C-alpha positions as CSV (number, residue, x, y, z in Angstrom):
1,X,98.3,70.8,106.1
2,X,102.0,70.9,106.5
3,X,103.1,73.6,109.0
4,X,106.7,74.6,109.7
5,X,108.1,77.2,112.1
6,X,111.0,78.9,110.4
7,X,112.3,75.7,108.9
8,X,113.1,74.7,105.4
9,X,110.1,73.1,103.7
10,X,110.3,69.6,102.4
11,X,111.5,69.5,98.8
12,X,108.7,68.6,96.4
13,X,109.3,66.1,93.7
14,X,108.4,67.1,90.1
15,X,106.2,64.1,89.7
16,X,104.9,62.4,86.5
17,X,101.6,64.2,86.7
18,X,103.1,67.5,85.6
19,X,102.5,67.6,81.8
20,X,104.0,71.0,81.1
21,X,104.8,74.4,82.4
22,X,101.4,75.7,81.4
23,X,98.5,75.9,83.9
24,X,95.6,73.5,83.8
25,X,93.3,76.4,83.0
26,X,95.3,77.1,79.9
27,X,94.7,73.6,78.7
28,X,91.1,73.6,79.5
29,X,90.3,77.0,77.9
30,X,93.0,76.8,75.1
31,X,94.5,80.0,76.3
32,X,95.6,81.3,79.7
33,X,94.7,84.8,78.6
34,X,91.1,83.6,77.9
35,X,90.9,82.0,81.3
36,X,92.2,85.2,83.0
37,X,89.6,87.3,81.2
38,X,86.8,85.1,82.3
39,X,88.2,85.1,85.9
40,X,88.2,88.9,86.0
41,X,84.6,89.2,84.8
42,X,83.4,86.3,87.0
43,X,84.7,88.2,90.1
44,X,83.1,91.5,89.0
45,X,79.8,90.5,87.3
46,X,78.2,93.9,87.8
47,X,81.2,95.8,86.4
48,X,82.1,96.6,82.8
49,X,85.8,96.6,81.8
50,X,87.5,98.2,78.9
51,X,90.1,96.1,76.9
52,X,92.9,98.2,78.5
53,X,91.6,97.6,82.0
54,X,91.4,93.8,81.4
55,X,94.9,93.9,80.1
56,X,96.2,95.7,83.1
57,X,94.4,93.5,85.6
58,X,95.5,90.2,84.0
59,X,99.0,91.3,83.0
60,X,98.4,90.0,79.5
61,X,99.2,91.7,76.2
62,X,96.4,93.9,74.9
63,X,96.3,92.0,71.5
64,X,95.9,88.7,73.2
65,X,93.2,90.1,75.4
66,X,91.3,91.3,72.3
67,X,91.5,87.9,70.7
68,X,90.2,86.3,73.9
69,X,87.4,88.9,74.1
70,X,86.3,88.2,70.5
71,X,86.1,84.4,71.2
72,X,84.2,84.9,74.4
73,X,81.7,87.2,72.7
74,X,81.1,84.6,70.0
75,X,80.4,82.1,72.8
76,X,78.0,84.7,74.3
77,X,79.8,84.4,77.6
78,X,80.5,88.2,77.7
79,X,78.7,91.1,76.1
80,X,80.0,94.4,74.8
81,X,78.4,97.8,75.6
82,X,79.4,101.1,74.2
83,X,79.3,104.0,76.5
84,X,81.0,107.2,77.6
85,X,84.4,106.8,79.3
86,X,85.8,108.8,82.1
87,X,84.4,111.6,84.2
88,X,82.7,114.5,82.3
89,X,83.8,117.9,83.5
90,X,81.2,120.7,83.5
91,X,83.8,123.0,81.9
92,X,84.4,123.3,78.2
93,X,87.8,123.1,76.6
94,X,88.1,126.9,76.7
95,X,87.4,127.0,80.4
96,X,83.8,128.1,80.4
97,X,81.3,126.6,82.9
98,X,78.9,125.1,80.4
99,X,77.7,121.6,81.4
100,X,75.7,121.1,78.2
101,X,78.5,122.3,76.0
102,X,81.1,120.2,77.9
103,X,78.9,117.1,77.5
104,X,78.6,117.7,73.7
105,X,82.4,118.2,73.4
106,X,82.9,114.9,75.4
107,X,80.6,113.0,73.0
108,X,82.3,114.4,70.0
109,X,85.7,113.4,71.3
110,X,84.5,109.9,72.0
111,X,83.1,109.5,68.5
112,X,86.4,110.9,67.0
113,X,88.6,108.6,69.0
114,X,86.9,105.3,69.5
115,X,83.2,105.7,68.7
116,X,82.5,105.5,72.4
117,X,84.3,103.4,74.9
118,X,83.7,99.6,74.6
119,X,83.0,97.9,77.9
120,X,82.7,94.2,78.5
121,X,80.4,92.5,80.9
122,X,79.8,88.9,82.1
123,X,76.7,87.4,80.6
124,X,75.3,86.1,83.9
125,X,72.4,84.3,82.2
126,X,74.7,82.0,80.2
127,X,74.1,78.4,81.3
128,X,77.8,77.7,81.7
129,X,78.4,80.4,84.4
130,X,77.5,78.2,87.4
131,X,79.9,75.5,86.2
132,X,82.7,78.0,85.4
133,X,82.4,79.4,88.9
134,X,83.0,75.9,90.3
135,X,86.0,75.3,88.0
136,X,87.6,78.6,88.8
137,X,87.0,78.4,92.6
138,X,88.9,75.1,92.5
139,X,91.7,76.4,90.3
140,X,94.8,78.2,91.4
141,X,93.1,81.6,90.7
142,X,90.2,80.7,92.9
143,X,92.4,79.3,95.6
144,X,94.5,82.4,95.8
145,X,91.5,84.6,95.9
146,X,89.9,82.6,98.7
147,X,93.2,82.4,100.7
148,X,93.7,86.2,100.4
149,X,90.1,86.9,101.5
150,X,90.4,84.6,104.6
151,X,93.7,86.2,105.7
152,X,92.3,89.7,105.3
153,X,89.3,88.7,107.4
154,X,91.6,87.8,110.3
155,X,89.6,88.4,113.5
156,X,90.0,91.9,114.8
157,X,90.9,90.8,118.3
158,X,93.7,88.6,117.0
159,X,97.1,89.8,115.6
160,X,97.2,89.6,111.8
161,X,100.4,88.6,110.0
162,X,102.5,91.4,108.6
163,X,103.2,89.7,105.3
164,X,101.9,86.5,103.7
165,X,102.6,85.3,100.2
166,X,102.4,82.2,97.9
167,X,105.4,81.0,95.9
168,X,106.3,78.0,93.8
169,X,104.3,76.2,91.2
170,X,101.1,78.2,91.7
171,X,102.9,81.4,91.0
172,X,105.0,80.3,88.0
173,X,102.2,78.5,86.2
174,X,103.3,74.9,86.8
175,X,100.6,73.8,89.1
176,X,98.5,70.7,88.4
177,X,95.3,69.4,90.2
178,X,97.6,67.5,92.6
179,X,99.8,70.5,93.5
180,X,100.0,71.7,97.0
181,X,100.0,75.4,97.8
182,X,103.3,76.8,99.3
183,X,102.9,79.8,101.5
184,X,105.2,81.8,103.8
185,X,103.8,83.9,106.7
186,X,105.9,86.5,108.5
187,X,104.9,88.4,111.6
188,X,104.0,88.1,115.3
189,X,100.5,86.9,114.5
190,X,98.2,84.5,116.3
191,X,99.4,81.1,115.1
192,X,96.4,79.1,116.3
193,X,94.0,81.3,114.4
194,X,96.1,81.0,111.3
195,X,96.1,77.2,111.7
196,X,92.3,77.2,112.0
197,X,92.0,79.4,108.8
198,X,94.3,77.1,106.8
199,X,92.5,73.9,108.1
200,X,89.1,75.3,107.1
201,X,90.3,76.4,103.7
202,X,91.9,73.1,102.9
203,X,88.6,71.4,103.5
204,X,86.9,73.8,101.2
205,X,89.3,73.5,98.3
206,X,90.4,69.9,98.9
207,X,94.1,70.8,98.6
208,X,97.0,70.8,101.0
209,X,98.5,74.1,102.0
210,X,102.1,73.9,103.1
211,X,103.2,77.0,105.1
212,X,106.2,78.2,106.9
213,X,105.9,80.7,109.8
214,X,108.5,83.3,110.8
215,X,108.5,86.2,113.2
216,X,109.9,89.3,111.7
217,X,113.1,88.8,113.6
218,X,113.4,85.2,112.4
219,X,113.0,86.2,108.8
220,X,115.6,89.0,109.1
221,X,117.9,86.6,110.9
222,X,117.6,83.9,108.2
223,X,118.6,86.4,105.6
224,X,121.4,87.7,107.7
225,X,122.8,84.2,108.2
226,X,122.4,83.6,104.4
227,X,120.0,80.7,104.7
228,X,119.7,79.5,101.1
229,X,115.9,79.0,101.3
230,X,115.2,82.5,102.7
231,X,117.6,84.2,100.3
232,X,116.2,82.4,97.2
233,X,112.6,83.2,98.2
234,X,113.5,87.0,98.1
235,X,114.3,86.7,94.4
236,X,111.5,84.4,93.3
237,X,108.1,85.3,91.9
238,X,105.4,85.7,94.6
239,X,101.8,86.5,95.0
240,X,101.2,88.6,98.0
241,X,98.2,87.9,100.1
242,X,99.0,90.4,102.9
243,X,101.5,93.2,102.6
244,X,103.8,93.6,99.6
245,X,107.4,93.2,98.5
246,X,108.4,96.6,99.9
247,X,107.1,95.6,103.4
248,X,109.0,92.2,103.1
249,X,112.2,94.0,102.2
250,X,111.7,96.4,105.1
251,X,111.3,93.4,107.5
252,X,114.4,91.8,106.0
253,X,116.4,94.9,106.9
254,X,115.3,95.0,110.5
């Protein structure tokens, strides 16, 4: 763990281990979209998702998601179930209270539009699932998920950070198995508790987490004084673990 208090982090060298700007998961699965689809379903094994929902959750193009789904179905990693979509109102289209008639109308609409909504589920009985969980939990997707969960579970008697986010290689898809995680934490939080959380997580994921801590006043002052690092961070891609960009901008204006 590298811990800084309102200071510029050490510059990371690009290193010969970085083979491209694609993530390791993209190389392993042949497609980042395919990896993202698996990740969504692994984290919600009891939930069925439509193609549109998966596209929204992963941020990937719907056509790419469809191609990924088709391949994963062929591998028997996911299954497709047709069912009714949405909430069925007890009122018919002409406003009458007629649950049976409304249900029949809903079925007819489903058949006419899509032949019932297709939902995709993880095949939890597939022999690859345990291994995939290990891979993803040690990937950047798994790491981010664990880090967010740990920060959200900050002890109630301790002061939680206002904002925390990851930036750098993990966010822009240039991470490798050797990459450290770069994180900024802003707020008047309990710093000893945060250090314990990070230490424990580093042992679990076997990766170094480099983080910089600011109070809200320090962060606002750094931007006011036009510190290059702080100003550049405001415009760079981030994955928020606590708070959001709106809250960060509000702190910056204090």
